[in-house]
N, C-alpha and C positions, 0 to 999 in steps of 0.2 A: 367686679372686674379687677384684675391685678395687672399693674404696669411694671415693666422691667426696664431699667435704664440701660440703653444700648451703649456699650463702650466700644468705640471704633477709632483707631488711630488715624483714619482717613482725614486729611486736612479739610475736605469739603464738609464733612459731618461736623467737625469742630466749628467751622464757620456757620453752618446751619444752626447749631445750638446757640451760637452768639447772636445771630440774627433773630432767632426765635425768642430768645430771652428779652431782647429789646422790644420786639413786636408784642409779646405777651404783656410786658410791663406797661406799654403805651396803651394797649387796647383792652386788656383784661380778657382777651379772647372771647369777647361777648358774642361774636358771630363769625361764621366762615366768610361771608362777603367782606366784612371789615378787615379781617386778617389778610385776605387775598389783596384787598385794596392797598393796604399799607406795604405789603411785600412788593406789589407792582410799582408803587411809588418809589421804593428804594431802588429797584431795578432801573426805572426810568431816570432817576436822578443820577445814578452811576453812569448810565450810557450818555445822557445829554450833557452832564457837567464834567465828564472825564475824571470821576472820582472813584476810588475803590469802594466796594461794599463795606469793608472794614472801617474805612474812613467815615462813611456816612453813618454807620450804626454807633460810632463813638462820638458823634458831633452833637453836643447839647443844644445847638441852635436848631438842629433838625428834629431831635427827640427831647422834648422838655423833661421827660421822665428821668433823664440822665443827671439832671441838676439835683443835688442833695437838697432835701426839703420840699421838693415838688410833691404834688398830691399822691402820685402813685409810685414814687421812687422805691418804696419798700417792696414792690412786686418784682424788682430785679433780683431779689434774693429768695423768691418762692422756689419750692422744690420742683424739679423738672418732671415730676411724675403725674401731674394733674392732666386730665383730659384736654383742657384748654391749651396747656403748654405743649402737649404732644401734637395737637392740631397745628400749632405754630411751627413746630419742627418740620412737619410734613410739608407745609406750605413754603417754608424757607428753603427746604431742600429742592422742591419743584422749581422755585424761582432761581436758585443758584445753578440748576441744570438747564435753564432755558425752557422749562416745560409749563410755565405759568403764563397764560395770556395776559395782556395788559387790561386790567379790570377798571382803570381810571382814566382812559382816554388820553394818555400821555402826561398825566399829572406828575410833577416833580416835587411838590410840597404839600403839606397837609397840616391841619390843626384841629383840636377839639372845638366844637361850636361854642363852648362856654367861655372861650378866651378869644382875643383878637390880637394877634401879633402885629407889630409894625409893618412887616413885609407884606402882610395880606391886604393892607389898605389900598395898595395900588394895583391889585389884581382882582379879577372876578373869578369866583370858584366855578368849577366845571362839573363837580360831582359832590353829592351829599349822601354819605353812607353811615348809617347808625350814629348820627350826631357828630360826625367828622366831616370837615370840608376839605376838598382836594383842589389844587391849583396847578396850572402850568407855569 
């Protein structure tokens, strides 16, 4: 199968690629449910916290993968032609156009189960998807 990088000056596609890059780096695109869950969390956090999508995907407190030296930071620089990345682009585009249902019951934060951030200590998680925990 051959992938072609779509070049589109549409601002929503540029944002979709930016969102997809962060989701891909954070999750490794290990499964469709996980990618949809992280995209849903971004949408929920934007709506409930009155923050722009761009602000959320550039926040290292929200995405630990943005911190240089983090375990999967190098994924931010992977080629956008892999199947996993393309899946993230499709899901990000659906989320940005309001076509992605809330897959995480209103969750606005998440983390990998192998770490426990300070903010998670005072919350109970509401969803566990592919070794990621989601919180309201």
